[in-house]
C-alpha positions in Angstrom: 3.0 -54.0 -26.0 1.2 -52.2 -23.8 3.0 -49.4 -23.7 1.9 -46.5 -27.0 4.8 -46.6 -29.3 6.2 -43.4 -28.3 6.7 -44.1 -24.7 8.3 -48.3 -25.0 12.0 -46.7 -25.1 11.1 -45.0 -21.9 9.1 -48.1 -20.1 12.5 -50.2 -21.1 14.9 -47.8 -19.7 13.0 -47.7 -16.8 13.5 -51.7 -16.1 17.4 -51.6 -17.4 17.8 -48.9 -14.9 15.9 -50.7 -12.1 14.4 -47.8 -11.8 11.6 -47.1 -9.0 10.5 -43.8 -9.5 6.9 -43.7 -10.8 6.6 -42.4 -14.1 3.7 -41.3 -16.8 2.9 -43.4 -19.9 0.2 -43.8 -22.7 -1.1 -47.3 -22.8 -2.6 -49.3 -25.1 -6.1 -51.3 -24.3 -7.3 -54.7 -26.1 -9.6 -52.9 -28.1 -6.5 -50.4 -29.3 -7.9 -47.1 -27.3 -5.1 -45.5 -25.1 -5.7 -44.0 -21.8 -3.0 -42.0 -19.1 -1.2 -44.2 -16.7 1.1 -43.7 -13.8 4.0 -46.4 -13.9 6.2 -47.7 -11.1 8.2 -50.9 -11.2 10.5 -52.8 -8.6 13.2 -55.0 -9.7 13.4 -58.1 -7.2 15.4 -61.5 -7.3 13.5 -64.7 -6.8 14.6 -68.4 -6.9 17.4 -67.2 -8.7 15.6 -65.2 -11.7 15.2 -61.2 -12.3 12.1 -60.3 -11.4 10.2 -56.5 -12.2 7.1 -56.2 -10.3 5.4 -53.3 -12.0 1.9 -51.4 -11.1 -0.2 -50.0 -13.9 -2.6 -47.1 -12.8 -5.3 -45.8 -14.9 -5.0 -41.5 -14.2 -7.8 -40.5 -16.6 -9.9 -39.0 -14.5 -7.1 -37.2 -12.7 -5.8 -36.1 -16.0 -9.3 -34.5 -16.8 -9.4 -32.7 -13.4 -6.0 -31.5 -14.2 -6.9 -30.0 -17.3 -10.0 -28.6 -16.0 -8.0 -27.4 -13.5 -5.1 -26.1 -16.3 -7.8 -24.4 -18.0 -9.3 -22.4 -14.7 -5.9 -21.8 -13.5 -4.6 -20.2 -17.2 -8.1 -18.3 -17.6 -8.3 -16.9 -14.2 -8.5 -13.2 -14.0 -6.8 -13.5 -10.2 -3.1 -13.8 -10.5 -2.4 -17.7 -9.3 1.3 -18.4 -8.9 3.4 -21.4 -6.8 6.3 -20.7 -4.4 8.6 -23.2 -3.5 11.4 -23.9 -1.0 13.7 -20.8 -1.2 10.6 -18.5 -2.2 11.0 -19.6 -5.7 8.1 -18.9 -7.8 8.0 -22.2 -9.7 4.4 -21.7 -11.7 2.7 -19.1 -12.0 -0.6 -17.8 -14.6 -0.8 -15.1 -17.4 -2.9 -13.1 -14.5 0.3 -12.5 -12.7 2.0 -11.5 -15.5 0.1 -9.1 -16.3 -0.5 -7.7 -12.9 3.3 -7.1 -12.9 3.7 -5.8 -15.8 5.4 -9.2 -17.8 4.6 -10.4 -20.9 4.4 -13.9 -19.8 4.4 -16.2 -17.0 7.7 -17.6 -18.1 9.5 -14.5 -17.3 8.5 -15.2 -13.5 9.0 -18.6 -13.4 12.2 -20.1 -11.9 12.9 -16.7 -10.0 13.1 -15.4 -6.5 9.6 -13.6 -5.0 12.2 -10.6 -4.2 12.1 -9.4 -7.6 8.5 -8.4 -7.6 9.1 -6.5 -3.8 10.0 -2.9 -3.9 12.9 -3.4 -1.3 15.0 -5.9 0.7 13.8 -4.8 3.7 10.0 -5.6 2.6 11.2 -8.6 1.2 12.7 -9.8 4.6 10.1 -8.8 6.6 6.7 -10.1 4.1 9.1 -13.7 4.7 8.9 -13.3 8.3 5.6 -12.2 8.5 3.9 -15.2 6.2 6.2 -18.2 7.3 4.7 -17.9 11.0 1.5 -17.1 9.8 1.3 -20.3 7.6 2.9 -22.8 9.9 0.3 -22.0 12.2 -2.6 -23.3 9.6 -3.9 -19.8 8.6 -5.1 -18.7 5.9 -3.6 -14.9 4.8 -5.2 -12.4 2.8 -4.3 -8.2 3.4 -3.5 -5.4 0.9 0.3 -5.3 -0.3 2.4 -3.0 -2.6 4.3 -5.3 -5.4 6.5 -3.8 -8.1 5.9 -4.2 -11.1 8.7 -5.0 -13.8 9.1 -0.9 -14.8 9.6 -0.4 -11.2 6.1 1.0 -10.5 4.5 -0.2 -7.5 1.1 -1.7 -7.6 -1.2 -2.4 -4.9 -3.1 -6.1 -4.7 -5.1 -7.7 -2.5 -3.0 -11.0 -1.7 -4.3 -14.5 0.2 -1.8 -16.9 0.6 -2.2 -21.0 1.7 0.1 -23.6 2.3 -0.3 -26.6 0.1 0.7 -29.3 3.3 -2.5 -29.1 5.7 -0.8 -30.7 8.6 0.1 -28.5 11.6 2.8 -26.8 11.3 2.7 -26.9 7.5 5.6 -27.7 6.0 5.8 -25.1 3.8 8.8 -26.0 1.7 5.8 -28.1 -0.5 5.1 -25.0 -1.3 2.7 -22.2 -0.8 -0.3 -20.9 -3.2 -0.8 -17.3 -3.5 -3.7 -15.2 -5.6 -3.8 -11.4 -6.2 -5.9 -9.4 -7.5 -5.0 -6.0 -8.6 -6.8 -3.3 -6.7 -5.3 -0.3 -7.6 -8.4 1.7 -8.5 -10.2 0.8 -5.4 -6.9 2.1 -3.4 -6.8 4.8 -5.3 -10.6 5.8 -4.8 -9.8 5.2 -1.3 -7.1 7.6 -0.9 -8.8 10.2 -2.5 -11.8 9.8 -0.5 -9.8 10.3 2.9 -7.9 13.1 1.1 -11.5 14.6 0.9 -12.3 14.1 4.5 -9.3 15.3 5.9 -8.8 18.4 3.8 -10.6 21.7 3.2 -11.7 21.6 -0.6 -11.7 25.5 -1.6 -7.7 25.6 0.3 -6.5 22.1 0.1 -4.8 22.5 3.7 -6.1 20.6 6.4 -9.8 21.1 7.5 -10.7 21.9 10.7 -11.7 18.2 11.9 -8.5 17.1 10.9 -6.4 19.8 11.7 -7.5 18.9 15.6 -7.1 15.2 15.3 -3.4 16.0 14.5 -2.7 19.0 16.5 -3.8 16.9 19.6 -1.6 13.8 18.7 1.0 16.9 18.8 -0.3 18.0 22.1 0.4 14.5 23.4 4.0 14.2 22.0 4.4 17.9 23.5 3.3 16.7 27.0 5.5 13.4 27.1 8.7 15.1 26.0 8.8 18.8 26.4 9.7 19.9 22.7 8.8 23.5 22.2 5.9 24.2 20.4 4.0 27.0 19.2 0.3 28.3 18.4 -0.9 30.8 16.2 -4.5 31.7 15.2 -4.6 33.6 11.8 -7.9 35.8 10.9 -8.1 38.0 7.3 -8.7 41.7 8.6 -12.2 42.7 7.1 -12.5 39.9 5.1 -16.6 40.8 5.1 -15.8 43.7 3.1 -13.5 41.4 0.0 -16.9 39.5 -0.6 -19.2 42.5 0.0 -16.9 44.4 -2.6 -15.3 41.7 -5.2 -17.8 39.0 -4.8 -17.1 35.5 -3.6 -14.8 34.4 -6.4 -12.5 36.9 -5.5 -13.0 36.3 -1.7 -11.7 32.4 -2.6 -9.3 33.4 -4.6 -8.0 35.0 -1.8 -8.2 32.1 0.8 -6.1 30.6 -1.7 -3.2 33.3 -2.0 -3.0 33.3 2.2 -2.7 29.4 2.1 -0.8 29.3 -0.8 1.9 32.1 0.7 1.9 30.3 4.3 2.8 27.1 2.2 5.6 28.5 1.0 6.7 30.0 4.2 6.0 27.1 7.2 7.8 23.1 7.3 6.4 20.5 5.9 6.1 19.1 9.7 3.8 22.0 11.0 0.5 22.1 10.7 -2.0 24.2 9.3 -5.7 24.2 8.7 -8.8 26.4 8.0 -10.6 26.2 11.2 -13.8 28.2 9.2 -14.5 30.9 7.2 -11.7 33.2 6.9 -9.9 32.2 10.3 -6.7 29.5 10.0 -4.6 27.8 13.0 -0.9 26.5 12.5 1.0 24.7 15.2 4.5 25.1 14.5 6.8 22.3 16.0 10.1 22.2 17.7 9.6 25.8 17.4 10.0 28.3 20.9 8.1 31.6 20.7 10.6 34.0 19.1 10.9 32.0 16.3 7.1 31.8 15.9 7.1 35.7 16.1 9.1 36.0 13.5 7.4 33.3 11.1 3.8 34.8 12.0 5.8 38.6 11.1 6.9 37.3 7.9 3.9 36.2 7.1 1.8 38.7 7.9 4.3 41.4 5.9 4.6 39.9 3.2 0.6 39.4 2.4 0.4 43.2 2.8 3.4 43.7 0.4 2.1 40.9 -2.4 -1.1 41.6 -2.1 -0.7 45.5 -2.9 1.1 44.1 -6.1 -1.1 41.6 -7.0 -3.4 43.4 -9.3 -6.8 40.6 -9.3 -7.3 40.6 -5.5 -7.6 43.7 -3.4 -5.0 44.7 -0.3 -5.4 42.3 2.3 -3.7 42.5 5.8 -4.1 39.3 8.6 -4.1 39.7 12.2 -2.2 36.8 14.4 -2.6 35.7 17.7 0.0 33.6 18.9 1.1 31.8 21.9 3.8 29.2 23.4 2.2 25.9 24.5 2.5 25.1 28.1 1.2 22.3 30.1 -2.7 22.9 28.9 -4.9 20.7 27.1 -5.4 21.4 23.0 -8.9 23.1 24.0 -7.3 25.5 26.0 -4.2 26.8 24.0 -6.8 27.5 21.5 -8.7 29.6 23.6 -5.6 31.1 25.0 -4.6 32.3 21.0 -7.9 32.7 20.1 -7.8 35.4 22.9 -4.5 36.6 21.8 -6.1 37.0 18.2 -9.1 39.2 19.8 -6.3 41.5 21.5 -4.7 42.0 17.8 -7.9 42.5 16.3 -9.0 44.9 19.4 -5.5 47.0 18.8 -5.8 48.1 15.6 -5.6 44.7 13.3 -2.6 43.9 11.0 -0.8 42.9 13.6 0.5 40.6 15.6 -0.3 39.3 19.3 1.5 36.7 21.9 
């Protein structure tokens, strides 16, 4: 009679099966009001009689807190999901579904977390990383790329904590993860990095980043002895182009040269604008003879193509070329610049090595 009618059958079956596991039920007070409770019983044999001893715990406050948490959980703009043993998603809110491109959290619940990793390798390494950290009681927070339902990648800020607070933590009890979509921030950061590294007019490396990357390539060259060639390129009489045709045509001419070089050199080669109409080109795994052939092709095609272009005047370039030896980047740049000066002094429109 203490049970709300809907729960009387549950209570009866618990007694009949001698169940010792707790269960929830609505109980009735003397005044007819109800309250949520946790019921747990034990069946005993006493003086030849079978006796059922049960406890009833009022969980009204706990339920209110759970309802409050559920409201926060469901309405949060930050994605929250609970992962249990074997890396299965047990619970997720709508924000997780939205960030990962799913219609509902139900599409994720019960699924292995591998479905949101870009590939098997990242799934494996992610598990190895967070397991060790969480066992040490650390709260993780880092940027990571998950895979959306349609296969696109999304940048998120990811934070996680083990449910069990002992050390080492029992991860089988679960890990709570929070994710926040930071795609716009990442796009802005990448754009800032790109702007800091590239020349705004031509789109190739600017002087600072060219020298930074070249310095790294020089260290690899010195360590492994791989062939490395460096050339300095300078457009002949470029001031006359600007003075005669205007800076707009001069800018077009600079972009024409960089586009041409982009067609000829490899993606692994470093090409940068060092200033004005002067450019640097660092060719990896390239000896002096091959570099000479590349330089001559650039020089010849620039002259031929600009003669037939129509929108920019005919142009030629002078090139200084060296094979990098056991020297610093500064010393190599000085030698290549000396070769460029020799090409200018020798009549321009030529490659000197």
